[in-house]
C-alpha positions, 0 to 999 in steps of 0.5 A: 499500499502506498498513499497518494496525498491530495491537497494540502499535506499539513494533515497527512501525518495524523491521518496516515499514522492514525488511520481513520475508522473505515476504509472509505474514510481512509481513501477520502483522507489520504488517497490510499491506493493498492498496487493492483489499482496502480498497475491497472489505472496508473497513478491518480492525480496527487500532490505527493506520494509516500511509500510505506510498503514492506513485509514485517521482517521480524515476524516470529511466526515466519521461518527465515527461509528463501521463500520469506526472504523473497517476500521481504525483498519483493514487498519493498523493491518491486512495489517501489519500482512500480510506484516510481514507474507510475510517477515517471509515466504520470501526465502530471507527476506529484511534486514530491515523493517519500520512501521510508526505508531503514537504518539497516543500511549502516553497519552495526557498530558500538562506536561509529556514528553515522550521518546521512552521508555515511557509506553503507548498503554493502555488507549483509542481506539487510544493508543490500536490501536497503541499498536496492530498495532506495535505488528502485525509488530513483526517477530519471530527471527532475520531474519530482522531488525525492526524499528517503527517510531511513527510519530507526525502531518506530515506537508508538501506541498502536502496533510496531515494536512496543506492542510485542514488548509491553506484555512481558514488561508489564509482568515484570519479565522484561529486560535487555536483549542479549548483552544490552550494550548494542545501540538502539536507534529509535524514533517516536511514531509522531516524529517519523510522521512529522519528518515525512510531512516536513519533507513533503511541505519543505521545497528545499528538502531532498535526498536522505534524512535519518529518521531517528531521535537526536538522543538515539546515538547515546541510547543502548538496548539496556537503556531502552529496557530500563526506560520502558520499565520505569515508564511502566513502573516495573523492573527490567532486569531479565535479559532475553538471552542471545541463544533464544533470539537466534533460535526464534529469528535465526542468526541473520535476522537476529543481528537486527536485535542483537546489534545496532547502529549509532545513527545521527539525524544530522540533515534532518535537523539541519533542514529545520525539523523540530522533534516533538519527542527528542528524549526517550523517557518522555516518548515512552511515557506518552506511549504507555500512558 
């Protein structure tokens, strides 16, 4: 699913990240369009397009086999190619389009800090996936303004990473994953929506923006566990062993949980975006309240 934004984009953030109650309301609010509709009828007339498509990589109910890996790739790369082609062929292309990818582009490290200008995309399955995904978004010429948001772990009230963590933490059974020293690049869902809206509305913004909190580079997985436990008024002392993570997700996917990147939103701040939730304790209190 992608969204074709019609009219002024100022209300896009709340409509997009907190969906209306019915499909009809969603269609009216943000012009949602399926890939089948796009292939059949082309891109509808719109001011901007945002692509959020992608199979959940960390679905614990799916084995990390070739078939699932192909789903993960196809749901990102092929849908992005389809949308980019439709934009290029549109009689009146949108003024801007945004693709949301991930910080998996950057190599995990305990010490290296990555800005939007840092290299990556060439060392494992997920980094190469992001590299290919972003290449698929390229449109020849300058017919539309292109922005890529490399998102960290998205924290929000409805779904996402928090929904899978809350029940053990509420029971006092939560804690860090593995050693807990790995960096934890995070962002509140309202800020990710805000960055996308800012990118759509600000003519000078193009290229890559890191979608992580300013506090993210100094946040470890153990810091996150303690902050979530504190927000819930529960201890967070029971680590999830590395062996369990690898048994559930496999060695390759397990890297996403057991290692991390220190990512800095340098260009995001320089282009004028002001974070609503720059600090983790405040962000978590908002989410669990």
